[in-house]
DOFI-842916 format. One line per 5 residues: number of its first residue (from 1); their letters; for each residue z, x, y of N, C-alpha, C, O, CB. Coordinates in pm, whole numbers, plus 32768, in hexadecimal, padded with zeros to 4 digits. Each point is the difference from the previous one (the first is absolute). Glycine has a CB too. Example, Ala and Ser with C-alpha at 12.3 -4.5 7.8 and 13.67 -1.06 7.14 Angstrom:
# residues 2
1 = AS = 830C 8527 7DC7 8000 7FA7 8077 8000 805A 8078 8042 8068 7FFE 803B 7EDB 7F8D; 7F3B 809A 80DE 8006 8052 8077 8049 7FB3 806D 8011 8033 806F 7F18 8043 7F52
# end
This chain:
# residues 72
1 = MTEAD = 6FF4 175F 5F60 805B 7F9B 8039 805A 802A 809D 806E 8037 7FF6 7FA5 7F85 7EEE; 7FCB 8032 816C 8059 8016 80A2 807B 7FC3 7FF0 800F 7FA0 7FB4 7F2F 804F 80F1; 8130 804D 7FAD 8076 7FC6 8040 7FF8 7F68 7FEE 8025 7FC9 7F98 7FEB 80F6 8114; 7FC2 7F06 7FB4 7FEE 7F71 800F 7FC9 7FBB 7F80 8023 7F8A 7FF8 7FB7 80A2 80FD; 7FD4 8004 7EA0 7FFC 7FB1 7FA0 8089 7FFE 7F91 8011 7FA6 7FAE 7EE7 807F 8087
6 = KRLPL = 8164 8054 7FDD 806A 801F 7FB8 806D 7F50 8026 802D 7FB4 7FAB 7FAB 81B1 8072; 8031 7E90 8066 8065 7FB4 802C 8005 7F8A 7FB8 7FA8 7FE2 7FAF 804B 807E 811C; 8077 7F52 7F4E 801F 7F88 7FC1 8000 7F78 805E 8051 7FFE 805D 8035 80A0 7F07; 7F3C 7F11 808F 7FE4 7F8F 805F 8071 7FDF 8051 8072 801A 7FD7 7EF2 7F8D 7F94; 8086 801D 810F 807C 800F 805B 804D 7F50 7FD4 7FC7 7FA7 7FC2 7FAF 8127 813C
11 = ATPSE = 8103 7F2E 7F34 8028 7F88 7F9D 802C 7F96 8063 800E 8010 8079 8047 807F 7EB0; 7FB7 7F33 80B1 8036 7F70 8095 8087 7FF4 7FD9 802C 800B 7F8E 7EF8 7F34 8094; 8123 80A7 8055 809C 7FE3 8034 8038 7FC1 7F7B 806C 8021 7FCF 7F6C 7FA5 814C; 7FB6 7FBB 7E9B 8076 7FE8 7F66 7FE5 8045 7FBE 803D 7FD7 7F9D 7FE9 7F6B 8046; 7F8D 8143 7FED 7FFF 8039 7FB1 806E 8057 8002 8049 8021 7FA2 7EE3 7FAC 8052
16 = VAEFR = 80D9 805B 8095 8075 8090 8004 80CE 7FAB 7FDF 806C 8029 7FD7 7EB4 8091 8143; 8099 7EAF 7F23 80AC 7FC2 7FF4 801B 7FFB 7F6D 806D 8017 7FCB 7F96 7F3C 810B; 7F92 808F 7EF0 802A 7FD3 7F64 8006 8077 7FBB 805F 800C 7FB3 7F30 7F17 8040; 800E 8152 8018 8049 8057 7FFA 80A2 8063 7FF3 8040 8040 7FAD 7EF3 7F59 808A; 80D6 8038 806B 8097 804F 8007 806E 7F60 8007 806E 7FF1 8035 7F34 8134 8084
21 = RITEA = 800E 7E80 7F00 807A 7F97 7FE6 803B 7FCA 808C 807B 7FFD 8000 7FCD 8086 7F1C; 7F88 7F5C 8140 8030 7FE5 807D 7F97 7F7E 8024 7F97 7FF2 7FC2 80CC 811E 8082; 7FBE 7EA4 8015 7FC4 7F8C 8019 7F87 802D 8074 8015 8070 802F 80D9 7EF1 7F8E; 7E9F 805F 8075 7FB2 802F 805D 8035 8003 8077 7FE2 8065 803F 7F81 7F5F 7F4E; 8106 7FCA 80C7 8047 800D 8067 805B 807B 7FE7 801D 802E 806E 7FCA 7EDB 7FC6
26 = SLAQE = 8042 812C 7F82 8041 809D 802A 7FBC 805D 7FE0 802F 806A 7FD8 8092 7F64 800F; 7ECC 801D 8024 7F81 8066 7FF8 7FF5 8007 809F 803A 804F 804B 7F30 7F69 7EB9; 8055 7FFF 8114 7FEE 7FBF 80A5 8062 8028 8047 7FDD 8044 8061 7FC3 7EF5 7F6F; 80EB 80B3 8021 8071 801E 8054 800B 80B3 7FE1 8041 8048 804D 804A 7E9C 7F9E; 7F3A 814A 7FB1 801C 8092 8018 7F69 8035 8042 7FF5 806A 803D 80D3 7FB8 7EE2
31 = RYKGT = 7EFE 7FAE 80D4 7F5D 8029 8070 803D 7FDA 808B 7FE8 804F 805B 7F23 7F55 7EF8; 813A 7FF6 80C8 803F 7FE6 8090 803C 8082 8054 7FDF 802F 806D 8062 7EE6 7F2C; 804A 811F 7FE4 8059 8068 803B 7FCF 8077 7FD7 8048 8060 801A 8078 7F1F 7FEB; 7EB7 80A0 7FAF 7FFF 807A 7FE8 8041 805B 7FA3 7FFC 807B 8005 7FD4 7F48 80AB; 8081 7FDE 7EDF 8029 8030 7FC0 7FE1 8020 7F76 803E 8048 7FB3 8024 7F75 80ED
36 = GPKFR = 7F23 7FF4 7F4D 7FA3 7FF8 7F3E 7FA6 8070 7FF3 8005 8065 8047 7FD3 7E8C 7FA0; 7FF2 8101 7FDD 7F85 8081 7FD2 7F74 7FD2 8092 7FFE 7F91 8035 8033 8071 7E45; 7F72 8066 81A8 7F99 7FFC 8031 7FA8 7F80 7FC6 7FF8 7FCD 7F90 8030 8132 8099; 7F96 7EE1 8060 7FB9 7F75 7FE6 7F7A 8011 804F 8006 804E 805E 80DC 7F13 7F8E; 7E99 805A 7FF8 7FB1 7FF8 8046 7FDF 7F7E 803E 804A 7FA5 7FDB 7F8A 810F 7FB5
41 = KLGRK = 7FD2 7F2D 80C2 7FDD 7F7B 8055 7F6B 8015 800A 7FD5 804E 8054 810F 7F8E 8044; 7EC1 7FD9 7F0D 7F7C 7FCA 800D 7FD3 7F87 802D 7FBF 7FAC 7FC2 8040 80D0 7FB0; 8029 7F80 8104 7FD0 7F99 803A 806B 7FB8 801A 8021 8013 8075 7F15 7FF6 7F30; 8110 7FAD 8024 806A 7F87 801C 802D 803C 7F8A 806F 8024 8028 7F3F 7EEA 8058; 804B 811E 7EF4 802B 800B 7F9E 8063 807B 7FCF 7FF5 806E 8037 7F48 7F08 7FC6
46 = VFYDW = 8108 807A 7FB8 806D 8096 7FEB 7FE0 8006 7F77 8008 7FA9 7FA9 80DD 8047 80FE; 7EEF 80A0 7F51 8015 8040 7F87 804B 807A 7FEA 8028 8045 805D 7F22 7F57 7F8D; 80CC 8080 7F97 803D 80BA 7FE8 7FA8 802C 7FAC 7FA9 7FBA 7FCC 8157 8041 8039; 7F15 808F 7FE6 7FCA 8052 7FBE 807B 8023 7F9C 8073 802B 8010 7ED2 801C 80AB; 8077 7F98 7EE6 8076 802A 7F6E 8046 80AB 801C 8074 8025 7FEE 7ECB 7F39 7F30
51 = ADVYA = 8057 80E8 810F 8071 807C 7FFF 8049 7FE8 8076 8052 805B 7FF2 7F29 805F 7F9E; 80A2 7F14 80D0 804F 801C 8077 808A 7F92 7FD2 8070 8014 802E 7EA2 8030 80A6; 80D6 7F61 7EE0 804D 7FBF 7FD3 8070 8045 7F78 807A 7FF4 7FF2 7EBF 7F5F 807D; 8062 80F2 7F41 8022 803F 7F91 808E 80A7 8051 8068 802A 7FCE 7E46 7F64 7F89; 811B 8093 810E 8047 806E 8066 8064 7FBD 805B 8051 8042 8040 7EDB 804E 7FCA
56 = WVDGN = 80CE 7EDE 7FFE 807F 7FFE 805B 8055 7FC8 7F86 8075 7FFD 8025 7F31 7FD0 80F3; 804E 8004 7E63 8056 7FED 7FA6 803E 808F 7FDD 807A 800A 8003 7F07 7F1E 7FB2; 8031 8148 8029 804A 8077 7FE2 802F 8032 80A7 8049 8063 8002 7F1D 7FE5 7EF7; 8085 7F93 8158 807D 8015 808A 806C 7FD5 7FF1 805E 804A 801C 7F23 7FA4 8077; 8090 7FB4 7F4A 8057 7F7D 7FE0 807B 803B 7F89 805E 7FBC 7FD9 7EB1 7F78 804F
61 = TMQRT = 80D6 8159 7FAD 8053 8034 7F76 807F 7FF5 802D 8000 7FF0 807A 7F67 80BA 7F20; 810F 7F57 8033 807E 8026 8032 805E 8021 7F6D 800D 7FB3 7FA1 7FD3 7FA8 8159; 8046 80FE 7F10 8090 802E 7F71 8083 7F8B 8009 8038 7FC1 7FA6 7FAF 8182 8082; 802D 7EC0 807A 8081 7FAF 7FF1 7FF9 7F9E 8087 7FC0 8019 8066 80DD 80B6 7F0F; 7FA9 7ECC 8077 800D 7FA3 805E 8000 800F 809F 7FC3 7FB3 804A 80A1 800C 7EF6
66 = DDRPG = 7FF8 80C2 80F6 7FED 802B 8082 7FB4 8068 802F 800D 8046 8065 80A1 7F67 7F96; 7EE4 8052 7F91 7F82 803C 8014 7FAF 7FC6 807F 7FBE 8047 804B 8043 7FE0 7EB7; 800B 7F61 8109 7FC8 7FAF 8052 8003 8027 80A6 805C 8044 802E 7FE1 7F1C 7F0C; 7F7A 807E 80FF 801C 8056 80B3 8036 7F9C 802A 7FD1 7F8F 7FF0 7F6E 810A 8060; 8168 7F8E 800F 8032 7FC4 8019 80A6 7FA6 7FCD 8058 7FBB 8032 7EA5 8085 800B
71 = AA = 80D2 800C 7F23 8098 7FF6 7FE6 805C 802F 804C 7FF4 8048 8062 7FD2 7FBC 7EEC; 80CF 7FB7 8065 8088 8031 802D 8028 807D 7FB7 806D 8035 8018 7FD7 7EE2 801B
# end
C-alpha cells in the first residue's frame, strides 16, 4: 500500500464547517483572510485535506486565553 492509498479523501467545505461547528460562510471568510486551514481549488471547487485541517486545529492549541497572537 502506497502513501497515496493511505490518505483520507478530500473534504468539502460543508464537511469541514460541520467538523468545526461553524458556518460555511465563516469558513469562506477564513479562506479570504488566510486565517483558516490550507485548502485546494480544483477548478472552481474548494477542497480540504483532512491532514491539513487536523494540523491547523493542532496549531491553534492554547493553554491560556492570552496565548493568542495580539493578546494584551
